[in-house]
C-alpha positions as CSV (number, residue, x, y, z in Angstrom):
1,M,1.9,-43.4,-22.9
2,F,1.0,-43.3,-19.2
3,A,-1.2,-46.0,-17.9
4,A,-4.9,-44.9,-17.8
5,M,-5.2,-45.3,-14.0
6,E,-2.0,-43.3,-13.0
7,R,-2.8,-40.5,-10.6
8,I,-0.6,-38.6,-8.3
9,L,-2.5,-37.4,-5.2
10,V,-1.2,-34.2,-3.5
11,I,-2.3,-33.9,0.0
12,N,-2.4,-30.4,1.6
13,P,-2.3,-31.4,5.4
14,N,-3.8,-28.1,6.4
15,S,-7.5,-27.1,6.0
16,T,-7.0,-23.8,4.1
17,Q,-8.5,-24.3,0.8
18,A,-6.7,-21.4,-0.7
19,V,-3.4,-23.2,-0.1
20,T,-4.6,-26.2,-2.0
21,D,-5.8,-24.0,-4.9
22,G,-2.4,-22.3,-5.1
23,I,-0.7,-25.8,-5.2
24,D,-3.1,-26.9,-7.8
25,R,-2.2,-24.0,-10.0
26,A,1.4,-24.7,-9.4
27,M,0.9,-28.2,-10.9
28,D,-0.1,-26.9,-14.3
29,P,3.4,-26.9,-15.9
30,L,3.6,-30.7,-14.8
31,R,0.2,-31.7,-16.4
32,M,0.7,-33.1,-20.0
33,S,-1.2,-34.8,-22.5
34,G,-1.0,-38.5,-21.8
35,G,0.5,-37.9,-18.5
36,P,-0.7,-38.8,-15.1
37,Q,-3.5,-37.1,-13.5
38,I,-2.5,-34.8,-10.7
39,E,-5.2,-34.5,-8.0
40,C,-4.8,-31.9,-5.0
41,V,-6.9,-32.3,-2.0
42,T,-7.2,-30.6,1.3
43,L,-7.1,-32.3,4.7
44,K,-10.3,-31.2,6.3
45,E,-9.2,-32.4,9.6
46,G,-6.0,-30.3,9.6
47,P,-5.4,-27.2,11.4
48,P,-5.6,-23.8,9.2
49,G,-1.8,-24.1,9.0
50,I,1.0,-26.6,10.0
51,Q,3.0,-24.0,12.1
52,T,4.1,-26.0,15.2
53,Q,5.3,-29.4,16.0
54,A,2.0,-30.3,17.6
55,D,0.3,-29.2,14.3
56,V,2.8,-31.6,12.5
57,E,1.8,-34.5,14.9
58,S,-1.9,-34.0,14.7
59,V,-2.0,-34.7,11.0
60,V,-0.1,-37.9,10.9
61,A,-3.1,-40.2,11.4
62,P,-5.4,-38.4,8.9
63,I,-2.8,-38.4,6.3
64,G,-2.3,-42.2,6.8
65,A,-6.0,-42.7,6.5
66,T,-6.1,-40.6,3.2
67,V,-3.2,-42.7,1.8
68,K,-4.9,-45.9,2.8
69,S,-8.3,-44.9,1.3
70,R,-6.8,-43.9,-2.0
71,D,-4.2,-46.5,-2.4
72,N,-6.1,-48.5,-5.1
73,D,-6.6,-45.5,-7.4
74,C,-3.3,-43.6,-7.0
75,S,0.1,-44.4,-8.3
76,A,2.0,-42.0,-5.9
77,F,1.4,-39.6,-3.1
78,V,2.8,-36.2,-2.1
79,I,2.5,-34.7,1.2
80,A,2.5,-30.9,0.5
81,C,3.7,-29.4,3.7
82,Y,7.3,-28.3,4.3
83,S,7.5,-30.3,7.5
84,D,6.8,-33.6,5.7
85,P,4.2,-34.7,8.4
86,G,3.5,-38.4,8.5
87,L,5.9,-39.1,5.7
88,H,7.5,-42.4,7.2
89,A,4.2,-43.6,8.7
90,A,2.6,-43.2,5.2
91,R,5.4,-45.1,3.6
92,E,4.5,-48.1,5.8
93,I,0.9,-48.0,4.7
94,T,1.5,-48.3,0.9
95,T,4.0,-49.8,-1.5
96,K,3.4,-46.8,-3.9
97,P,5.9,-43.9,-3.8
98,V,5.2,-41.3,-1.1
99,L,7.1,-38.2,-1.3
100,G,7.5,-35.2,1.0
101,I,8.0,-31.7,-0.3
102,A,10.7,-30.6,2.2
103,E,12.9,-33.8,1.3
104,C,12.2,-33.2,-2.5
105,G,12.7,-29.5,-2.3
106,I,16.1,-29.8,-0.6
107,L,17.3,-32.6,-2.8
108,T,16.3,-30.6,-6.0
109,A,17.9,-27.4,-4.7
110,M,21.2,-29.3,-4.3
111,T,21.2,-30.0,-8.0
112,L,20.7,-26.2,-8.8
113,G,23.3,-24.6,-6.5
114,Q,25.9,-25.4,-3.9
115,R,24.2,-23.7,-0.9
116,F,20.5,-23.4,-0.5
117,G,18.6,-21.0,1.6
118,V,15.1,-21.4,2.9
119,I,12.3,-18.8,3.1
120,S,10.1,-19.8,6.1
121,I,6.7,-18.4,7.2
122,L,7.5,-18.0,11.0
123,S,10.5,-18.0,13.1
124,K,9.4,-20.9,15.2
125,S,9.3,-23.0,12.1
126,I,13.1,-22.7,11.7
127,P,14.3,-25.0,14.5
128,R,11.9,-27.7,12.9
129,H,13.5,-27.2,9.5
130,L,17.1,-27.2,11.1
131,R,16.3,-30.6,12.8
132,Y,15.1,-32.0,9.4
133,V,18.2,-30.7,7.4
134,G,20.4,-32.3,10.2
135,Q,18.6,-35.6,9.9
136,M,19.1,-35.6,6.0
137,G,22.8,-35.1,6.7
138,V,23.0,-32.0,4.4
139,A,23.6,-29.1,7.0
140,D,26.8,-28.1,5.3
141,R,25.0,-27.3,2.1
142,M,22.4,-24.9,3.8
143,A,23.2,-21.3,3.7
144,G,20.4,-20.2,5.9
145,D,16.8,-20.1,6.9
146,R,15.0,-16.9,7.4
147,A,11.3,-16.2,8.2
148,I,8.9,-13.6,6.5
149,G,7.0,-13.4,9.7
150,L,3.6,-14.3,8.2
151,G,1.3,-17.3,9.1
152,V,-0.1,-19.6,6.4
153,V,-3.5,-17.7,6.3
154,E,-1.8,-14.4,6.0
155,L,0.0,-15.6,2.7
156,A,-3.1,-14.6,0.8
157,D,-2.2,-11.0,1.2
158,E,-0.2,-10.9,-2.1
159,T,1.4,-7.4,-1.8
160,R,2.6,-7.8,1.9
161,T,3.7,-11.4,1.2
162,F,5.6,-10.8,-1.8
163,S,7.3,-7.7,-0.2
164,R,8.6,-9.7,2.6
165,M,9.6,-12.6,0.5
166,A,11.7,-10.4,-1.7
167,E,13.4,-8.9,1.4
168,V,14.2,-12.2,2.8
169,A,15.4,-13.7,-0.4
170,A,17.7,-10.9,-0.8
171,E,19.1,-11.4,2.7
172,L,19.6,-15.0,2.1
173,R,21.5,-14.3,-1.2
174,D,23.5,-11.2,-0.2
175,E,24.2,-12.0,3.6
176,D,24.1,-15.8,3.9
177,G,25.5,-16.7,0.3
178,A,22.7,-18.7,-0.9
179,D,22.8,-19.5,-4.6
180,V,19.5,-21.3,-4.7
181,L,16.3,-20.6,-2.7
182,I,13.6,-23.0,-1.4
183,M,10.1,-21.8,-0.6
184,G,9.5,-23.2,3.0
185,C,5.8,-23.5,2.8
186,A,3.4,-24.7,0.3
187,G,1.2,-21.7,0.6
188,M,3.9,-19.7,-1.1
189,A,3.5,-21.5,-4.4
190,R,1.8,-18.7,-6.4
191,Y,5.0,-16.5,-5.9
192,R,7.7,-18.6,-7.4
193,D,8.0,-17.3,-10.8
194,R,7.7,-13.7,-9.7
195,L,10.2,-14.2,-7.0
196,Q,12.7,-16.0,-9.2
197,R,12.7,-13.2,-11.7
198,H,13.1,-10.7,-8.8
199,V,15.9,-12.2,-7.0
200,G,17.9,-13.6,-10.0
201,L,18.4,-17.0,-8.4
202,P,16.7,-20.5,-9.0
203,V,13.8,-20.7,-6.7
204,V,12.4,-24.2,-5.8
205,E,8.8,-24.5,-5.2
206,P,8.9,-27.8,-3.3
207,S,5.5,-29.1,-4.2
208,Q,6.5,-28.9,-7.8
209,A,9.8,-30.6,-7.1
210,A,8.0,-33.6,-5.2
211,V,5.4,-34.1,-8.1
212,A,8.1,-34.0,-10.6
213,M,10.0,-36.7,-8.8
214,A,6.7,-38.5,-8.2
215,I,6.0,-38.5,-12.0
216,G,9.4,-40.2,-12.6
217,R,9.0,-42.6,-9.7
218,S,5.7,-43.9,-11.0
219,R,7.0,-44.3,-14.5
220,L,10.1,-46.0,-13.6
221,H,8.4,-48.1,-10.8
222,W,11.0,-47.2,-8.2
């Protein structure tokens, strides 16, 4: 059995509640009887979407403050933004596991296929993603990164969003040679199951990947 106080705090660094709600729904398969509580919170101080490097840097301090304020009642933290803002700073604040969804999503994808493709929201996000993949030392495992051309708030338009995601997923599969896909924004969480059925490849929702790792980390005390 899990300890009574075990709780994983999932922090959405943007201020869009609909994104947090989508992440929360994506956690349902990971909620289990006797398992840790999974709490999803919205960073009220954040921008509507983390879409630029300036957005990334603007939320580092508020994320750190959130981790510090919740350190006593949480066994692990997940930063639910594909830029992993404030990840290393937060790790200096607590001895508990702090996981970023980009890092976890990429690591998970590499166990599901040889070459991963990333579905980004905007083209200007791609250079930031490429820098991160380079820092992780796994650029040779990346097939490509393509944008759907929609901002975080626009992801709520289900028909338009899924249509663009399906197009980009097919391009990553057929033109870039990806055999596993990663959703490059936590705001895409609601579309994972449908997209995986449509494209015929494993699709990693990185918030799920990070929380799955957090459950293991908190149980094994790594």
